[in-house]
BAFI-3210 file (N, C-alpha, C; in Angstrom, 3 decimals, decimal comma, padded with zeros to 6 digits):
// residues 273
n [1|2|3|4|5|6|7|8|9|10|11|12|13|14|15|16|17|18|19|20|21|22|23|24|25|26|27|28|29|30|31|32|33|34|35|36|37|38|39|40|41|42|43|44|45|46|47|48|49|50|51|52|53|54|55|56|57|58|59|60|61|62|63|64|65|66|67|68|69|70|71|72|73|74|75|76|77|78|79|80|81|82|83|84|85|86|87|88|89|90|91|92|93|94|95|96|97|98|99|100|101|102|103|104|105|106|107|108|109|110|111|112|113|114|115|116|117|118|119|120|121|122|123|124|125|126|127|128|129|130|131|132|133|134|135|136|137|138|139|140|141|142|143|144|145|146|147|148|149|150|151|152|153|154|155|156|157|158|159|160|161|162|163|164|165|166|167|168|169|170|171|172|173|174|175|176|177|178|179|180|181|182|183|184|185|186|187|188|189|190|191|192|193|194|195|196|197|198|199|200|201|202|203|204|205|206|207|208|209|210|211|212|213|214|215|216|217|218|219|220|221|222|223|224|225|226|227|228|229|230|231|232|233|234|235|236|237|238|239|240|241|242|243|244|245|246|247|248|249|250|251|252|253|254|255|256|257|258|259|260|261|262|263|264|265|266|267|268|269|270|271|272|273]
n.u [-015,875|-013,118|-010,392|-006,834|-004,752|-003,262|000,154|002,185|004,123|007,654|009,406|011,088|013,554|014,273|014,469|016,614|018,741|018,783|019,501|022,098|023,333|023,278|024,953|027,472|030,416|031,788|034,605|035,070|033,937|035,665|035,419|035,878|036,038|033,563|033,042|030,614|027,804|024,472|023,256|024,360|026,483|026,153|025,049|022,285|023,013|025,726|025,977|024,917|026,891|029,090|028,198|027,858|025,433|022,491|021,485|018,712|017,691|018,736|017,389|014,736|014,884|015,458|013,175|011,296|009,996|010,271|010,340|012,022|014,908|018,033|020,323|022,907|022,826|022,274|024,609|026,417|025,453|025,951|028,743|029,341|028,271|029,801|029,080|028,959|029,365|027,025|025,286|025,185|023,985|021,488|020,567|020,189|018,240|016,098|015,523|014,678|016,319|018,743|022,033|024,706|027,339|028,909|030,015|033,199|034,651|036,840|040,356|041,008|038,491|037,814|039,740|038,977|036,460|037,130|038,620|036,623|034,986|036,831|037,018|034,784|033,596|032,036|030,833|031,086|030,476|030,808|028,819|028,895|027,091|026,636|026,541|028,966|031,393|033,284|034,646|035,501|035,596|037,712|036,084|033,883|035,077|035,792|033,299|031,921|033,466|033,594|032,903|033,888|036,270|037,688|038,500|037,003|037,077|035,136|031,894|031,887|030,890|031,765|034,514|034,160|035,347|037,811|036,424|035,162|034,271|031,090|027,857|025,454|026,400|027,703|025,578|023,829|025,420|027,366|027,682|028,040|026,691|024,047|023,908|025,051|023,394|020,688|017,990|017,956|016,440|014,339|015,877|017,484|015,594|014,531|016,765|017,088|014,779|015,310|017,538|016,398|014,936|016,884|017,470|016,118|017,679|019,902|019,357|020,470|022,989|025,669|027,124|025,379|023,427|024,949|025,581|023,043|022,283|024,274|023,707|021,095|021,549|023,167|021,872|018,934|017,194|017,683|016,900|014,158|013,297|013,921|012,239|009,840|009,316|009,253|009,629|011,477|012,354|015,681|016,485|017,076|017,098|016,428|019,006|020,326|023,005|024,574|027,225|030,349|030,377|027,753|024,676|024,619|023,259|022,148|021,442|020,673|021,812|021,317|023,046|023,328|025,852|026,601|027,860|028,044|025,459|024,865|026,345|026,251|026,358|026,602|025,964|026,367|025,008|025,658|023,274|021,347|019,968]
n.v [082,560|080,441|080,996|081,245|079,093|080,339|081,057|079,494|080,864|080,658|078,386|079,417|078,178|077,268|079,736|080,862|079,077|079,363|082,045|082,093|080,297|081,713|083,783|082,739|082,317|080,280|080,217|080,863|078,649|076,710|075,528|074,833|077,618|078,439|079,542|080,780|081,922|082,086|083,057|084,514|083,029|079,675|076,634|074,420|071,714|071,916|072,764|070,499|068,668|069,702|069,251|066,574|065,258|064,121|065,770|065,885|065,547|067,842|069,802|069,316|070,014|072,745|073,638|073,171|070,722|068,711|067,942|066,584|066,951|065,939|066,336|065,778|066,289|069,027|069,920|069,308|071,048|073,524|073,533|073,206|075,535|077,409|078,689|081,073|081,259|082,403|082,218|079,454|078,635|079,818|078,414|075,795|076,440|077,246|074,798|073,387|071,733|070,334|071,470|069,354|070,030|072,210|075,513|076,425|078,735|081,271|081,595|084,288|085,351|083,804|084,660|087,334|087,020|085,812|087,873|089,758|088,556|088,504|091,196|091,875|092,681|091,300|087,909|085,956|083,902|081,788|079,602|076,807|075,148|072,700|073,210|073,376|075,085|077,513|079,817|081,915|084,204|085,353|086,057|084,355|081,825|081,852|082,001|079,746|077,491|074,696|073,944|075,639|076,419|074,084|073,447|071,702|069,270|068,764|067,301|065,050|061,803|058,752|057,137|058,337|059,847|062,518|065,780|068,905|071,629|071,127|072,484|071,068|068,546|069,347|070,376|068,166|065,951|066,537|066,345|068,577|070,636|070,540|071,649|074,115|075,484|077,333|076,709|073,990|071,758|072,937|074,579|072,691|071,109|073,052|073,677|071,305|071,442|073,779|073,018|071,077|072,725|073,597|071,356|070,655|071,897|070,382|067,763|065,765|065,540|063,730|064,156|065,547|063,552|061,613|062,982|063,346|060,662|059,843|061,470|060,668|058,036|058,351|060,037|059,996|062,091|063,808|062,067|061,777|064,426|064,827|062,991|064,196|066,003|068,752|072,115|075,038|078,474|079,703|082,021|085,041|086,239|086,136|084,746|082,616|081,675|079,437|079,975|079,767|082,000|082,681|083,441|084,370|086,742|087,240|088,911|087,391|087,544|086,676|086,520|086,476|085,570|087,483|086,730|084,036|082,491|080,183|080,256|081,356|083,947|084,291|086,575|087,593|089,785|091,286|091,404|092,863|091,143]
n.w [-098,187|-097,918|-095,794|-096,023|-094,097|-091,119|-090,808|-088,507|-085,829|-085,907|-083,731|-080,695|-080,186|-082,735|-084,091|-082,733|-083,332|-086,105|-086,425|-085,354|-087,011|-089,402|-088,713|-088,467|-090,182|-092,881|-092,699|-089,996|-088,864|-089,634|-092,102|-095,610|-097,849|-100,168|-103,548|-104,397|-102,693|-101,889|-099,604|-096,497|-093,967|-092,614|-094,210|-093,554|-093,762|-093,401|-090,757|-089,550|-090,242|-088,804|-086,250|-086,058|-086,583|-088,375|-091,432|-091,807|-089,211|-087,941|-089,427|-088,691|-085,975|-086,144|-087,438|-085,560|-085,406|-083,653|-080,198|-078,688|-077,998|-077,183|-074,391|-075,184|-077,943|-077,898|-076,691|-078,736|-080,709|-079,503|-079,448|-082,180|-083,317|-082,125|-079,666|-077,006|-073,383|-072,158|-074,329|-074,728|-072,316|-072,672|-074,893|-073,835|-071,984|-073,623|-074,785|-072,631|-071,108|-068,848|-068,562|-069,020|-068,804|-066,849|-066,803|-065,547|-063,238|-064,422|-063,653|-062,968|-062,336|-060,134|-058,285|-058,016|-056,862|-054,438|-053,339|-053,001|-051,038|-048,936|-048,415|-047,028|-043,826|-042,022|-041,277|-044,220|-047,037|-049,967|-051,853|-054,094|-056,834|-055,711|-053,100|-051,832|-049,975|-051,469|-051,135|-048,426|-045,637|-042,868|-040,573|-041,076|-040,939|-038,278|-036,981|-037,997|-037,020|-036,811|-039,318|-041,579|-040,418|-040,112|-042,644|-044,301|-042,962|-041,107|-040,589|-042,234|-043,186|-041,509|-042,920|-045,369|-048,405|-048,572|-048,803|-050,173|-047,958|-047,253|-046,973|-046,437|-045,603|-043,285|-041,654|-041,367|-040,748|-038,884|-035,481|-033,815|-035,069|-034,309|-031,785|-032,260|-034,162|-033,329|-033,730|-034,771|-035,892|-037,392|-039,129|-040,457|-041,792|-043,486|-045,070|-046,549|-048,110|-049,515|-050,954|-052,612|-054,266|-055,987|-057,434|-059,972|-062,006|-061,837|-062,328|-063,892|-062,945|-061,786|-059,421|-057,755|-057,400|-056,053|-053,687|-052,510|-052,158|-050,355|-048,093|-047,483|-046,722|-044,496|-042,715|-040,999|-040,609|-042,801|-044,863|-044,328|-044,615|-047,293|-048,549|-048,091|-050,083|-049,946|-051,059|-051,077|-051,517|-051,428|-049,120|-047,207|-043,781|-040,213|-038,230|-035,746|-033,619|-031,391|-029,361|-027,489|-025,858|-025,634|-027,254|-030,608|-032,868|-036,201|-039,322|-042,233|-045,581|-048,940|-051,903|-055,447|-057,820|-060,568|-063,061|-062,731|-062,041|-060,632|-058,374|-054,981|-052,682|-049,210|-046,704|-043,422|-041,184|-038,142|-035,462|-032,814|-030,020]
ca.u [-014,674|-012,179|-009,141|-005,628|-004,337|-002,221|001,445|002,571|005,387|008,738|009,745|012,222|014,782|014,606|014,911|017,938|019,696|018,863|020,240|023,526|023,825|023,485|026,016|028,762|030,956|032,513|035,964|035,026|033,573|036,722|035,007|036,457|035,233|033,092|033,046|029,309|026,828|023,309|022,969|025,524|026,452|026,270|023,867|021,845|023,796|027,053|025,840|024,757|028,212|029,906|027,657|027,817|024,066|022,008|020,855|017,267|017,443|018,968|016,291|013,565|015,089|015,347|011,795|010,403|009,193|010,521|010,631|012,878|016,309|018,796|021,389|024,103|022,663|022,418|026,036|027,048|025,046|026,665|030,132|029,396|027,942|030,752|028,322|029,603|028,796|025,646|024,499|024,977|022,990|020,200|020,177|019,648|017,004|015,055|015,188|014,174|017,227|019,841|023,333|025,588|028,661|028,760|031,250|033,928|035,128|038,211|041,191|040,899|037,192|037,871|040,521|038,157|035,410|037,754|038,979|035,380|034,593|037,785|036,823|033,611|034,038|031,205|030,949|030,612|030,997|030,197|028,530|028,692|025,802|026,492|026,577|030,312|031,956|034,458|035,343|034,969|036,543|038,107|034,937|033,071|035,823|035,733|031,941|031,639|034,763|033,473|032,633|034,881|037,545|038,391|038,853|036,344|037,181|033,928|030,662|032,002|030,533|032,923|034,946|033,945|036,557|037,902|035,572|035,094|033,349|029,736|026,925|024,510|027,127|027,952|024,352|023,179|026,322|028,248|026,901|028,142|025,758|022,763|023,990|025,447|022,216|019,742|016,758|018,523|015,453|013,678|016,843|017,910|014,480|014,428|017,893|016,784|013,773|015,959|018,400|015,524|014,562|017,979|017,678|015,734|018,775|021,004|018,777|021,337|024,334|025,994|027,592|024,185|022,838|025,801|025,450|021,730|022,332|025,127|023,014|019,949|022,045|023,841|021,039|017,496|016,491|017,726|016,087|012,758|013,055|013,980|011,026|008,665|009,130|009,079|010,477|011,484|013,388|016,743|016,456|017,713|016,269|017,111|019,719|020,931|023,997|025,016|028,679|030,816|030,077|026,304|023,970|024,850|022,145|022,539|020,507|021,342|021,510|021,757|023,308|023,775|026,968|026,007|028,449|027,865|024,260|024,779|027,054|025,502|027,122|025,864|026,571|025,692|025,182|025,334|022,073|021,114|018,917]
ca.v [082,037|079,921|081,748|080,416|078,889|081,253|080,420|079,566|081,533|079,684|078,223|080,216|077,415|077,313|081,089|081,054|078,308|079,938|083,303|081,821|079,644|082,768|084,690|082,043|082,149|079,014|080,336|080,783|077,278|075,806|074,857|075,470|078,691|078,238|080,788|081,414|081,628|082,959|083,670|084,466|082,031|078,253|075,889|073,456|070,485|072,200|072,723|069,089|068,052|070,166|068,740|065,121|064,743|064,062|067,016|065,827|065,773|069,253|070,562|069,148|070,797|074,161|073,910|072,912|069,527|067,748|068,537|065,629|067,233|065,465|067,197|065,508|067,019|070,450|070,144|069,316|072,282|074,639|073,503|073,406|076,926|078,250|079,529|081,488|080,711|082,863|081,676|078,030|078,536|080,182|077,293|074,732|076,929|077,175|073,396|072,800|070,675|070,693|071,392|068,440|070,650|073,503|076,286|076,736|080,114|081,516|081,910|085,700|085,555|083,184|085,541|088,511|086,618|085,611|089,201|090,397|087,956|088,935|092,620|092,022|092,617|090,350|086,568|085,829|082,732|081,519|078,202|076,456|074,529|071,529|073,758|073,350|076,416|077,699|081,026|082,454|085,100|084,967|086,047|083,159|080,683|081,921|081,686|078,352|076,837|073,258|073,736|076,319|076,487|072,816|073,270|070,566|068,027|068,542|066,929|063,926|060,509|057,887|056,394|059,081|060,419|063,943|066,575|070,327|071,889|071,169|072,963|070,014|067,553|069,906|070,503|066,885|064,882|066,972|066,462|069,908|071,564|070,515|072,611|075,418|076,121|077,476|076,014|073,037|070,940|073,771|075,022|071,546|070,755|074,086|073,550|070,217|071,953|074,760|072,294|070,453|073,755|073,698|070,067|070,556|072,272|069,434|066,416|064,813|065,699|062,582|064,609|065,826|062,272|060,954|063,699|063,022|059,267|059,802|062,079|059,821|056,842|058,688|060,857|059,729|063,373|064,264|061,165|062,118|065,742|064,681|062,279|065,056|066,741|070,175|072,980|076,417|079,333|080,049|083,457|085,490|086,281|086,110|083,511|082,640|080,624|079,297|079,898|079,624|083,211|082,867|083,326|085,475|086,929|087,847|088,995|086,708|088,032|085,758|087,249|085,661|086,102|087,789|085,954|082,617|082,493|079,000|080,574|082,235|084,489|084,530|087,585|087,658|091,108|091,136|092,067|092,749|090,181]
ca.w [-098,831|-096,929|-095,696|-095,931|-092,711|-090,663|-090,610|-087,099|-085,559|-085,691|-082,317|-080,260|-080,359|-084,163|-084,430|-082,146|-084,125|-087,451|-086,349|-085,143|-088,234|-090,398|-088,281|-088,437|-091,531|-093,076|-092,198|-088,534|-088,503|-090,070|-093,333|-096,812|-098,418|-101,535|-104,304|-104,486|-101,644|-102,022|-098,308|-095,594|-092,918|-092,925|-094,614|-092,549|-093,836|-092,860|-089,297|-089,189|-090,367|-087,688|-084,985|-086,086|-086,637|-089,750|-091,896|-091,578|-087,787|-087,654|-090,031|-087,827|-084,751|-086,480|-087,818|-084,441|-085,663|-082,589|-078,900|-077,968|-078,299|-076,030|-073,900|-075,995|-079,201|-077,595|-076,472|-080,061|-081,382|-078,877|-079,897|-083,629|-083,638|-081,386|-078,743|-075,775|-072,147|-072,007|-075,441|-074,448|-071,247|-073,252|-075,752|-072,994|-071,374|-074,635|-075,021|-071,404|-070,682|-067,946|-069,214|-068,279|-068,663|-066,194|-066,948|-064,322|-063,189|-064,850|-062,483|-062,597|-061,701|-058,809|-057,424|-057,745|-055,933|-053,141|-052,829|-052,568|-049,763|-047,908|-048,128|-046,169|-042,435|-041,274|-041,873|-045,597|-047,752|-051,266|-052,123|-055,495|-057,090|-054,840|-051,746|-051,289|-049,768|-052,326|-050,667|-047,175|-044,976|-041,507|-039,652|-041,306|-040,413|-036,820|-036,550|-038,354|-036,825|-037,068|-040,747|-042,416|-039,719|-040,284|-044,067|-044,928|-042,201|-040,314|-041,261|-043,148|-042,617|-041,270|-044,100|-046,607|-048,980|-048,286|-049,675|-049,868|-046,850|-047,793|-045,958|-046,066|-044,802|-041,957|-040,870|-041,091|-040,319|-037,793|-034,239|-033,253|-035,709|-033,596|-030,692|-032,797|-034,738|-032,224|-034,121|-035,735|-036,598|-038,405|-040,132|-041,256|-042,687|-044,508|-045,987|-047,482|-049,043|-050,383|-051,894|-053,599|-055,232|-056,963|-058,088|-061,387|-062,898|-061,641|-062,265|-064,578|-062,406|-060,923|-058,116|-056,964|-057,027|-055,057|-052,427|-051,938|-051,695|-049,161|-046,973|-047,132|-046,046|-043,242|-041,841|-041,065|-040,709|-044,186|-045,672|-044,109|-045,214|-048,749|-048,975|-047,919|-051,328|-049,688|-051,882|-050,600|-052,095|-050,473|-048,887|-045,981|-042,591|-038,922|-037,916|-034,410|-033,416|-030,011|-029,254|-026,116|-025,100|-025,562|-028,527|-031,539|-033,791|-037,476|-040,434|-043,352|-046,925|-049,994|-053,146|-056,584|-058,593|-061,870|-064,153|-062,425|-061,198|-059,773|-057,136|-054,095|-051,558|-047,971|-045,842|-042,135|-040,552|-036,717|-034,970|-031,385|-029,673]
c.u [-013,685|-010,895|-007,970|-005,233|-003,199|-000,937|001,873|003,927|006,473|009,069|010,999|013,543|015,231|015,107|016,333|018,993|019,887|019,690|021,737|024,130|024,140|024,659|027,397|029,244|031,651|033,940|036,007|034,714|034,639|036,373|035,655|035,505|034,845|032,954|031,702|028,402|025,679|022,992|024,207|025,387|026,562|024,943|023,509|022,698|025,213|027,029|025,712|026,088|029,099|029,482|027,575|026,418|023,595|021,383|019,353|016,926|017,662|017,833|015,039|013,688|014,877|013,920|010,802|009,529|009,456|010,797|011,583|014,335|017,121|019,845|022,660|024,028|022,830|023,876|026,768|026,698|025,796|028,113|030,236|029,146|028,814|030,035|029,161|028,876|027,336|024,757|024,203|023,904|021,594|019,673|019,537|018,347|015,852|014,583|014,638|015,007|018,269|021,161|024,239|026,977|028,469|030,072|031,888|034,447|036,560|039,035|041,062|039,591|037,181|038,635|039,728|037,079|035,970|038,129|037,744|034,948|035,521|037,588|035,632|034,019|033,236|031,309|030,323|031,254|030,219|030,023|028,407|027,355|025,561|026,554|027,900|030,781|033,244|035,235|034,688|036,037|036,823|036,955|034,040|033,765|035,785|034,361|031,625|032,917|034,712|033,291|033,752|036,238|038,364|038,737|038,285|036,423|035,892|032,789|030,778|031,590|031,793|033,258|034,764|035,257|036,600|037,097|035,658|034,117|031,931|028,747|025,966|025,186|027,346|026,684|023,796|024,116|027,250|027,422|026,935|027,161|024,438|022,756|024,252|024,252|021,115|018,442|017,101|017,460|014,772|014,640|017,271|016,830|014,364|015,568|017,658|015,778|014,371|016,865|017,556|015,105|015,624|018,102|017,254|016,835|019,939|020,521|019,640|022,765|024,657|026,481|026,416|023,553|023,634|025,675|024,125|021,722|023,146|024,385|021,817|020,394|022,602|022,968|019,571|016,705|016,510|016,844|014,602|012,408|013,031|012,730|009,782|008,350|008,848|010,074|010,344|012,601|014,419|016,767|017,127|016,758|017,103|017,750|020,387|021,845|024,452|026,524|029,043|030,402|028,576|025,662|024,219|023,705|022,626|021,316|021,235|020,857|022,107|021,868|023,773|024,917|026,501|026,545|028,306|026,670|024,098|025,516|026,227|026,384|026,186|026,646|025,728|026,025|024,764|024,124|022,021|019,959|017,559]
c.v [081,622|080,732|080,803|080,263|079,827|080,481|080,593|080,229|080,498|079,576|079,008|079,490|077,451|078,677|081,344|080,328|078,932|081,217|083,059|081,070|080,705|083,671|084,057|081,801|080,798|079,069|080,207|079,365|076,269|075,014|075,551|076,494|078,349|079,590|081,489|080,945|082,618|083,687|083,581|083,341|080,613|077,679|074,885|072,190|070,685|072,199|071,283|068,356|068,432|069,527|067,221|064,540|064,764|065,396|067,031|066,137|067,233|070,109|070,480|069,979|072,281|074,545|073,653|071,697|068,421|068,499|067,688|065,823|066,889|066,490|067,012|066,256|068,508|070,813|070,218|070,583|073,486|074,693|073,799|074,837|077,917|079,211|079,870|080,916|081,106|082,296|080,193|077,840|078,835|079,064|076,178|075,161|076,861|075,741|072,711|071,646|071,212|070,495|070,456|069,005|072,034|074,275|076,581|078,163|080,209|081,872|083,345|085,975|084,967|084,063|086,787|088,190|086,424|086,955|089,940|089,866|088,440|090,393|092,866|091,800|091,640|088,976|086,486|084,605|082,542|080,018|077,981|075,729|073,286|071,908|073,462|074,793|076,539|078,959|081,477|083,329|084,642|085,019|084,821|081,927|080,665|081,536|080,212|077,519|075,343|072,941|074,331|076,390|075,224|072,505|071,978|069,281|067,713|068,068|065,797|062,646|059,669|057,097|057,136|059,671|061,908|064,753|068,038|070,543|072,133|071,537|071,865|068,933|068,071|069,880|069,146|065,832|065,262|067,136|067,859|070,897|071,632|071,485|074,016|076,174|076,144|076,718|074,953|072,303|071,727|074,172|073,860|071,155|071,766|073,989|072,436|070,676|072,969|074,078|071,605|071,467|073,927|072,452|070,022|070,929|071,304|067,991|065,363|064,836|064,536|062,988|064,934|064,530|061,561|061,637|063,365|061,600|059,141|060,325|061,246|058,587|057,158|059,444|060,525|061,017|063,898|063,386|061,491|063,453|065,648|063,988|063,158|065,875|068,230|070,981|074,415|077,191|079,659|081,559|083,776|085,455|086,196|084,745|083,668|081,443|080,622|079,081|079,840|080,815|083,429|082,641|084,579|085,522|087,682|087,995|088,431|087,267|087,061|086,539|086,278|086,363|086,267|086,890|084,454|082,474|081,256|079,204|081,554|082,654|084,733|085,521|087,678|088,983|090,973|091,980|091,928|091,790|090,867]
c.w [-097,752|-096,948|-095,567|-094,478|-092,327|-090,396|-089,168|-086,961|-085,309|-084,207|-081,963|-080,441|-081,810|-084,591|-083,934|-082,974|-085,508|-087,443|-086,186|-086,323|-089,294|-090,032|-088,323|-089,868|-091,656|-092,531|-090,684|-088,065|-088,907|-091,312|-094,525|-097,400|-099,856|-102,230|-104,264|-103,356|-101,785|-100,729|-097,422|-094,586|-093,432|-093,414|-093,524|-092,572|-093,301|-091,327|-088,826|-089,242|-089,187|-086,366|-084,946|-086,023|-088,088|-090,151|-091,649|-090,126|-087,423|-088,206|-089,180|-086,553|-085,052|-086,832|-086,690|-084,623|-084,653|-081,298|-078,088|-078,364|-077,060|-075,621|-074,719|-077,333|-078,986|-077,355|-077,808|-080,825|-080,818|-079,341|-081,386|-084,035|-082,869|-080,435|-077,514|-074,567|-071,997|-073,110|-075,231|-073,379|-071,784|-074,147|-074,926|-072,323|-072,366|-074,860|-073,784|-070,905|-069,709|-068,674|-068,409|-068,049|-068,077|-066,282|-065,609|-064,385|-063,681|-063,627|-062,022|-061,873|-060,290|-057,824|-057,054|-056,722|-054,534|-052,513|-052,315|-051,208|-048,644|-047,521|-047,210|-044,712|-041,595|-041,925|-043,265|-046,225|-049,044|-051,433|-053,621|-055,641|-056,249|-053,368|-051,041|-051,101|-050,572|-051,968|-049,370|-046,533|-043,544|-040,513|-039,832|-040,751|-038,893|-036,295|-036,787|-038,209|-037,104|-038,545|-041,603|-041,742|-039,884|-041,717|-044,638|-044,153|-041,456|-041,185|-042,235|-042,438|-042,457|-042,525|-045,405|-047,097|-048,652|-049,289|-049,285|-048,725|-047,363|-046,689|-045,503|-045,229|-043,380|-041,107|-040,459|-040,506|-039,177|-036,520|-033,632|-033,831|-034,965|-032,416|-031,205|-033,380|-033,685|-032,497|-035,167|-036,525|-037,709|-039,506|-041,023|-042,251|-043,824|-045,529|-047,000|-048,525|-050,004|-051,395|-052,966|-054,662|-056,305|-057,827|-059,551|-062,364|-062,822|-061,722|-062,953|-064,035|-061,471|-059,545|-057,199|-056,491|-055,947|-053,703|-051,753|-051,401|-050,406|-047,937|-046,528|-046,355|-044,664|-042,257|-042,040|-041,221|-042,143|-045,068|-045,538|-044,755|-046,736|-049,277|-048,899|-049,167|-051,092|-050,520|-051,373|-051,292|-051,023|-050,313|-047,563|-044,807|-041,330|-038,681|-036,546|-034,239|-031,966|-029,984|-027,772|-025,257|-024,929|-026,912|-029,353|-032,551|-035,030|-038,375|-041,653|-044,685|-047,941|-051,293|-054,225|-057,302|-060,035|-062,983|-063,953|-061,485|-060,341|-058,449|-056,300|-052,926|-050,380|-047,122|-044,574|-041,443|-039,083|-036,322|-033,449|-031,124|-029,601]
res [x|x|x|x|x|x|x|x|x|x|x|x|x|x|x|x|x|x|x|x|x|x|x|x|x|x|x|x|x|x|x|x|x|x|x|x|x|x|x|x|x|x|x|x|x|x|x|x|x|x|x|x|x|x|x|x|x|x|x|x|x|x|x|x|x|x|x|x|x|x|x|x|x|x|x|x|x|x|x|x|x|x|x|x|x|x|x|x|x|x|x|x|x|x|x|x|x|x|x|x|x|x|x|x|x|x|x|x|x|x|x|x|x|x|x|x|x|x|x|x|x|x|x|x|x|x|x|x|x|x|x|x|x|x|x|x|x|x|x|x|x|x|x|x|x|x|x|x|x|x|x|x|x|x|x|x|x|x|x|x|x|x|x|x|x|x|x|x|x|x|x|x|x|x|x|x|x|x|x|x|x|x|x|x|x|x|x|x|x|x|x|x|x|x|x|x|x|x|x|x|x|x|x|x|x|x|x|x|x|x|x|x|x|x|x|x|x|x|x|x|x|x|x|x|x|x|x|x|x|x|x|x|x|x|x|x|x|x|x|x|x|x|x|x|x|x|x|x|x|x|x|x|x|x|x|x|x|x|x|x|x|x|x|x|x|x|x|x|x|x|x|x|x]
***
């Protein structure tokens, strides 16, 4: 006797949307309250109305009948369902899309992060998703005087607009970096490969595209490294820098910021040769 076909498990994206649709009341969504509702939460057509998409399209997304959900639609769903920062990030992860809107740190969080960096006695700095230094302490400014000591003046191509102190610009465009980094060729090539590892999450980011285009046009070494398609994880290890007094050796540690995983803190611990 033939058995009934097994019902497939609902897709994770659909389950996530359905759960948040059921948890959001009409009042919270800014919709008029109706007297009778068989189930709590919002109806599919109400979510579609809030998000500015057709009820049929929303139903298909929730039922997993399409895998082509655009970033713009996901953005509308996140806003319509009043998702928080972590929930929004999870939504885009489930859909396999890069979020075009990246949450910025609240002023209080930025001050806390800066205070943390200042409390570290050895060189420490924080990079954002574009590898701009957004916080650093005095030991880091003293060590990287051409990069952080100049408050972003170093490493810019001639005629470029003022920019934040960017690690890639410094390494590839500042002539002093070639002498400062003891193994410049290897370190520069590795940095390009590490930055490529971050690119999938930023593939739709115009700032990332502009930075890559700028570096490819201004540096033959970066252009060659970028064309190589090498990908490496950004990690720590031994680092050596040539300064006026000689060569300084450090052990580099890379830490992620829990509330903002796109931010990375680098801490350099002095080591003996």
